[in-house]
C-alpha positions as CSV (number, residue, x, y, z in Angstrom):
1,X,23.0,92.9,58.9
2,X,25.3,94.3,56.0
3,X,25.9,90.3,56.0
4,X,22.3,90.1,54.7
5,X,22.1,92.6,53.4
6,X,25.1,93.9,51.3
7,X,22.6,95.9,48.8
8,X,22.5,98.5,52.4
9,X,18.5,97.8,52.1
10,X,18.4,96.2,55.8
11,X,15.5,97.0,57.7
12,X,15.4,96.3,61.6
13,X,11.8,95.9,63.7
14,X,10.4,95.4,66.8
15,X,7.7,95.5,68.4
16,X,9.1,97.4,71.5
17,X,8.9,94.7,73.9
18,X,10.6,94.7,77.5
19,X,13.8,92.5,76.4
20,X,13.1,94.7,72.9
21,X,14.3,98.3,75.0
22,X,16.3,96.8,76.4
23,X,19.0,99.7,77.5
24,X,22.1,97.1,76.1
25,X,19.4,96.7,73.0
26,X,18.8,100.2,73.0
27,X,22.2,101.3,73.3
28,X,23.2,98.9,70.5
29,X,21.2,100.3,68.0
30,X,21.7,103.6,68.4
31,X,25.7,102.7,68.2
32,X,24.5,100.8,64.8
33,X,21.5,103.1,63.3
34,X,24.6,103.9,60.1
35,X,24.1,100.1,58.9
36,X,20.0,99.5,58.4
37,X,16.6,101.7,59.2
38,X,15.1,100.8,62.6
39,X,11.4,100.8,61.4
40,X,10.0,101.8,64.9
41,X,6.1,100.0,66.3
42,X,3.7,100.4,68.6
43,X,5.5,99.2,72.2
44,X,4.0,94.8,72.0
45,X,2.6,95.1,68.3
46,X,0.1,92.1,67.4
47,X,0.4,93.2,63.6
48,X,4.5,92.9,63.9
49,X,4.4,89.8,62.3
50,X,3.4,86.0,62.3
51,X,6.0,84.3,64.0
52,X,4.2,84.4,67.8
53,X,1.0,82.6,65.4
54,X,3.3,79.8,63.8
55,X,4.7,79.4,67.4
56,X,1.3,79.2,68.8
57,X,0.3,77.2,66.1
58,X,2.7,74.8,66.7
59,X,2.5,74.5,71.0
60,X,-0.8,74.0,70.3
61,X,-0.4,70.8,67.8
62,X,3.0,69.5,69.7
63,X,0.1,69.5,72.9
64,X,-2.5,67.2,71.3
65,X,0.1,64.4,71.1
66,X,-0.3,61.3,71.9
67,X,2.0,60.0,74.2
68,X,2.5,63.0,75.7
69,X,6.7,64.1,74.8
70,X,9.1,63.1,77.4
71,X,12.8,63.5,75.7
72,X,13.5,67.5,74.2
73,X,14.5,65.3,70.9
74,X,10.8,64.3,71.6
75,X,10.0,68.3,71.4
76,X,11.9,68.9,68.5
77,X,11.0,65.8,66.6
78,X,7.2,67.2,67.1
79,X,8.0,70.1,65.8
80,X,10.1,69.8,62.7
81,X,6.9,67.0,62.0
82,X,4.9,69.3,62.5
83,X,5.8,72.3,60.7
84,X,6.4,69.7,57.5
85,X,2.5,68.8,58.2
86,X,1.0,72.4,57.9
87,X,-0.8,73.2,54.5
88,X,1.5,75.4,52.4
89,X,-0.6,78.5,52.7
90,X,-1.0,78.4,55.7
91,X,2.6,80.6,55.7
């Protein structure tokens, strides 16, 4: 966090999903509380950020491709192409 936000204004937020609230994650957050501000959100809050919406949109576009993707490199290429085709106002 200090590398990315060397000004000391780094902020960390998560949605308290099970992996984010695990003992290991909770312990790490407690040990590093002086490195950044930590926002507390309700569990699985849909207002967290738009990444799930973007993943859903990418998944929808990639699943519609014909013929179906067979290799992991095809999937990577399809995701990259789909990302580039999003209208600039979408994000």
